[in-house]
Steps between C-alpha positions, in 0.01 A plus 500: 500500500565292190679585176330255266133494412282199578317329218199726451348299217153368568402162358221689321736764367418727211695401187801715420444687171750439223501872408687772692319672785453877489778687679322647802665802660284553807152514640371836379131545571186348647148560372237476772126507449334704775131547573514865611756686291485828692546328835792294371662806343480678834668207675789453257561866410397702805578251778794299359632783284535331161521752216207523258640503147167501320135422567155492346154389609591131484865473602779662701869451409746544787876477546767507767745788554801339330311356203551642150241289315138609486364291786557223751136458596176520305174525691213409268134526588313169492228291664729248676819588687784297345846508345477545122868499395840421651711709262868451414726713287711307246834596350402556135200510264610159370432356843129553438524257208689261727224529761237409240695197380588389855143505626342368182724195527370456856143507366413822681257764388702791355394848385703765320385846601573811296680802642263712705279213615649583839609861529870561521622178339547384145413164350450234763429131539251372754471134586315269733806315620512127584430577867190705414648845557454795261854600396586798283828573319597834346812687390417842358396754763417865535765670711388736774688718747700298751429674829801367692637857540164664576545501876245779520239238404617221731285391789651335813382162367594547134467187283797496264481175299275211411684202651306176444185297469394199707283227342304220666499169311405143597823333378811699585757258348306501172488882510873528575596274210289705258644830627853361467419422135391864471846599619437568868737381776411390853669706772324363811247228574318328787514121537436226752725207587350295214590766243143626448527856366238731650609830345775633274636849433607554138675785325607657172636829630785460755289513816338220701198478272282636225233250596448230759306176469309422818316172553124518544168509318553679172562662264474811719703816556638510854652847486680768304799665670634854480841595642600789722855624559514433873305325773415837660290569188286198592460626855386834355232321295374331818490837678308656211247218493449540873455876469241447226318242715584240236704263715253224408673500158806347671478121478845402619820666621708702497766235540812339361479197273742211531440414135648791298623674819267787408311735731130479417145622550185342354193710425160430347353744251127591488424184298718276717793480255814446707787749469843446651728790582852359482860608552858382562530163327832406336687467168472166314652573158810277507462174304600295805269680741416229757148373554370552854267222616286545810342228712121531490497456879738792553277782622761763419478448126175704482579739786857531626376621838273196542173694491188300409371513143129576484300213340356732232851543358501126417137456396392819317612621158363675191333325211666520157325555167519325165554703183125559468486653848336204670626367837709185464370202700700439817645149529547360849845384601475127572848424638673653803459875538706739703186623671431153644852485640525855625170621641565307821872571533572816306159646571470467875828393658875536471732203457856550621792302358593186689809507721727385217356762260570818692608828337867546420562724800417197715616224266686537171296276271167684468404554135242744369219318330587134550601431857759229441 
């Protein structure tokens, strides 16, 4: 474990704007394009138990049990399954103006959208960010009933919060530097002995992350994550999927991550969009919260129990759309990728620490993350 961040600045870094960045509060919503709206609604509402706030013939707006804003997930009917907007709430209406200035200085395509363009939110700003992702920023929201006390509505696997996004991008250091300019902080990352950064977890709210940057062909959306209260809620979701003869929706887990320390389950929706069910990470809000750096060869960073990671988890992800609704071209990663390092080791074997790197109950100098 280290307490100072490595230099995450790529030689091809995105210039730092001279204007203030918008003050992002948290990841708030994801808009997914789905090819069969009824089938997707059944999966998210009837199987996973998200609450339908509103719907029409072309879109379904859903939220988690503890949410008070209109939605955390929009399912929109379309011809190509893809992610249409990674949406963040900002602190004030003035932050929308800051978002426009910030991204215009970066030379990005920017659109102001009037209140009501997306149900449940006021004026918003959508951009094609420098990494090729469709980002949305909004402040004003329609409040709805927070169902935290409605235990009569809870299911055994109740999803209570939207926790984070995960994005696939060809140049992680470049992505990290840009997100730091946007005001995000790195909480954990994965590196090799040469300092190559393979993935980074970045936050605005005081948890491990609001989004993660994962190295690979991109821009693509790796997953969206919803939180439960306890790990037994995740087990209940697995039991329900089995009872419904839908166990083929389970891609990976349940298990315990090393990175984030969270208990997890990965599912695939009817279009193949990846959903993580997530619980029990940790608080990161202090200004001196230490960075945790993991060795890319440490199998326990992805699964604390050492279970193999299925290759699809590294290779498959959702397309993302531009502001006209067209899929963004996917750029191949040309330098080292985590997949190349891990499919052999992390995917099909388990590497134990060497004799001088044993756990503390055998030897007192074992460090989580870096084994020093």
